[in-house]
N, C-alpha and C positions, 0 to 999 in steps of 0.2 A: 560200573564206571561209565562216565559220560564221554562219548567220542564224537568228534566233529568230522563229518565226511568232507565238507567244503567250508573252510573258514572265511571265504570271500564275503558272503553277506554280512557276517558279524563284523569283519574288519571295516566294511563300507559303513555300517551303522555307527561304529565307534568313531570313524573319521568324520562323518557328517555331524555328529554331536560335538566334536571338538572344534569345528569351524565356527567363527563368529557369525551370528545371525545378522543379516542385512535388514535394517529397518526399512519398511516400505514408506514411500512418501505419504504424507498426511495432507489432507485438504481441509482448509478452514474457510468459513464464510463470515464476513463482517456482520456483526449484529448492530444494526443502525440505532437501536435503543440504548446501546452502551458504547457508542463510537461517535467521533466528531471530526469534521473537516473544517478547519479554521484558517483564516488568512489575516494578515496585517499589512497595511500599506500607508506610507506617509502622505499626509494631506497638509500642505504648508509646513507647519512646525510641529505637528503632533501626528499621531498614528490613528487610523480608523481600523477597527476590527470587524470581521464578518465571518460568516460560515455558509456552508451549503447544507440544506436540510435533506436532500435526496441523493443517495450514493449507494454503490454496490462495490464489493471487493472480494476477490478470491485469492487466498494465499496457499500455495503448495509448498510444504516444508519437508526437506530431507535432513533430519537431524544429524545423520552421519556424514553428510556431504552438503553443507549449507550453500556451497557455490552452485548447487543445482536448484536452489529455491526459486520460486516464481511467484509473481504477483501481477494481477490485473485489477484495474479499478475503472469505474465509470461514474461520472458525476453529472447530475442534471443541472446545467448552469442556470436554468430559470428558477431554481430553488435557492438562489443567493439571498442571504438575509443579513443586513447590516443594522437592523432595528430602525430603519428609516424607509418607509414605503416609497417616498418620492425618489430617494437615491437608488433603491433596489430596482425600481422601474427603469431608471436611467441606465443602470448597469446591465439590464436585460436588453437594452436598445442596441441598434447598430453602432452607436458611439463606442460601446464597450464589447460585451460578449456576443451581441447579435444572436440572442437565444433562439429566435425563430429559424434562422438560417443554420446555426451551429448549436443544436440543442444539447450535445454531450461533450464533455471533456473526458479523455481516456488516458490511462497510463498502462503500459505493458513493460515489465522489467526485461532487460537483456542480460544483465550480469549482477551477481551478488559477490562482494568481496568481504570476507571476515576481517574485522579490525580488532577483535578481542572483546571479552566481557559481553558476549551476546549482542555486539554492535556490528553493523554492516554498512558498507557503502553500496548503494543500489543504483545502478544506471539503467535508465529505461527511456522509452519514447513517450513523450507527452504530446497528445493531439489536442489543440485548443484553437478555436477561432479559425479553423481551416488550415492551420499550420502544425506540422509535426516536428518536434525538436527533441534531441537527446538532453536529458536532465539528470543530475546526480542528487540523490537524497540520502540522508543519514537515517538509518533504521535501527531501532533497538528492540530486541525481543524482551519483554518484561515478564515472561513466564508461560508455563504450560501447566494445566492441572484440571481438577474437577470443578465444574460450575454448578449452576442450579439444576436440580432434578437429575443429577448424574451425568450431564453432558460434559464433554471434554472441551476446554477452551484454551485459547492462547491470547496473549496481550502484546501489542506493538505500539511503539512511538515512532513517528516519522517527522523529520524536520528538514527544511531546505529553503532555498531562496531562488526565485526565478525572476527574469526580467520580462515584464509584460510587453515591452517593445519587440522582443524576439518573436512574439505571436501576433504582431501587427496591431496591438492595442496601445494607442498613443494619446488618445483624447485626454485633455486636462493637464498635460505636461507643460511646464514644470511644477505646477501647483500640486498635481497628483504625482507621487513618486513612481519610479520605474521598477524598483525592487519590491517584490511581493514575498513576504515571509509566510511559509506554509507550516502549519502544525496540525498533524493528524494523529489521533489516538484511536486505536482499534481494539475492541474485544471481539474475537472471532470464535465461532463454534465449529467444532469438527463435524464434517459432513459424512 
């Protein structure tokens, strides 16, 4: 007959197996080949669209506690592209982005609030043109799963509107609108 001298190790093992496992935070890096940073701004009576060609972003995800999620992003403002070289050069000038003096635009999240259906309100600090302001973005997670060659990926859609005047960029007003619509689509690889 089997006899236990001390049942404590067995009881501890049973207790540990019964506890829910805490998922570790996961880190994802934006894949520039499958991501985009776009903007839209009013010019007189229509809207002009553009994008930034060079950017980086890291997303730390806690699937069990999404309020702990974090995102950081950096955009090379000289990579602005509106499909018009003359306009792009003007946007890089001191009249707008002043890309030589302020080469990067950065975003660091401060809070994530779950709104349901994998949608979040993300508040963070946006640094642009020498000014840092708190902005609110709508973020949707579009999925997690296997990508090419077995890599794990996640998808994200980011939408928001900011006022360029909040960052000291006022050239061209009122012909050039103040509201800038942001659309960011990210496919990120797990690191």
